[in-house]
C-alpha positions in Angstrom: -41.5 -27.5 5.5 -40.8 -26.1 2.0 -41.8 -22.6 3.2 -39.4 -22.8 6.2 -36.6 -24.0 3.9 -37.4 -21.2 1.4 -37.5 -18.7 4.3 -34.1 -19.9 5.6 -32.6 -19.8 2.2 -33.8 -16.2 1.7 -32.5 -15.2 5.1 -29.1 -16.8 4.4 -28.9 -14.9 1.1 -29.7 -11.6 2.8 -27.1 -12.2 5.5 -24.4 -13.0 2.9 -25.3 -10.0 0.7 -25.5 -7.7 3.7 -22.2 -9.1 5.1 -20.4 -8.5 1.8 -21.9 -5.0 1.3 -20.9 -3.9 4.8 -17.4 -5.1 4.6 -14.4 -2.9 5.0 -13.2 -1.3 1.8 -9.7 -2.0 0.4 -7.4 0.6 1.9 -5.8 1.8 -1.3 -5.2 5.4 -0.2 -3.6 4.2 3.1 -1.4 1.9 1.1 -0.2 4.7 -1.1 0.3 7.0 1.9 2.4 4.3 3.7 4.5 3.7 0.6 5.0 7.5 0.1 6.1 7.9 3.8 8.5 5.0 3.5 10.0 6.5 0.4 10.3 9.9 2.1 12.0 8.2 5.1 14.4 6.5 2.7 15.1 9.9 1.0 16.2 11.4 4.4 18.5 8.4 5.0 16.3 6.9 7.8 17.6 3.5 6.8 21.0 4.7 8.0 20.0 7.0 10.9 17.0 5.1 12.3 17.4 1.6 10.8 15.3 -0.3 13.3 12.3 2.1 13.1 12.6 2.2 9.3 12.7 -1.6 9.1 9.6 -1.7 11.2 7.8 0.6 8.8 8.8 -1.6 5.9 7.8 -4.9 7.7 4.4 -3.4 8.7 3.9 -2.3 5.1 4.7 -5.8 3.8 2.4 -7.4 6.3 -0.4 -5.1 5.2 0.2 -6.1 1.6 0.0 -9.7 2.5 -3.3 -9.1 4.4 -4.7 -7.1 1.5 -4.0 -10.1 -0.8 -6.0 -12.2 1.6 -8.8 -9.5 1.6 -8.2 -8.9 5.4 -8.7 -5.2 4.9 -9.4 -4.3 8.6 -6.2 -6.0 9.8 -4.3 -4.4 6.8 -5.5 -1.0 7.9 -4.0 -1.6 11.4 -0.6 -2.5 9.9 -0.7 0.4 7.5 -1.3 2.8 10.4 1.7 1.3 12.2 3.7 1.6 9.0 2.8 5.2 8.5 3.6 6.0 12.2 6.9 4.1 12.0 7.9 5.9 8.8 7.0 9.3 10.4 9.1 8.5 13.4 11.9 7.3 11.2 11.8 10.6 9.3 11.8 12.6 12.5 14.6 10.6 14.1 16.7 10.8 11.0 16.2 14.6 10.7 17.1 15.0 14.4 20.2 12.9 14.0 21.3 15.0 11.0 20.6 18.2 12.9 22.6 16.9 15.9 25.5 16.0 13.7 25.4 19.4 11.9 25.3 21.2 15.3 28.3 19.2 16.5 30.2 20.0 13.3 29.5 23.8 13.8 30.6 23.6 17.4 33.8 21.8 16.4 34.5 24.4 13.7 33.9 27.2 16.3 36.4 25.6 18.7 39.0 25.3 15.9 38.5 29.0 15.0 38.9 29.9 18.7 42.2 28.0 18.9 43.5 29.8 15.8 42.6 33.2 17.2 44.4 32.6 20.5 
């Protein structure tokens, strides 16, 4: 009986150690990347030109931070991937909106010049 108990204890120890060793690593680099992309999105005024997408990027980043605090690294990675994707989309949307506005301004200026020439 003692041998069975000792064997079970050893087996439990191996399972615990193996489980901890094979766990997902803390996603520090993804966290930094998500934060950087959100800051870049903010710098191109995505909070103004793509507010919903930008807010999603921030919320996913915050959720990932909460999960990291709970050591739920796998779930945190999922939220960080979403945050990075949302931030990239916010950047692209903001840049497209700015380009569209600039194009409209150029067209308006050309029309004004045409009226002056006539």
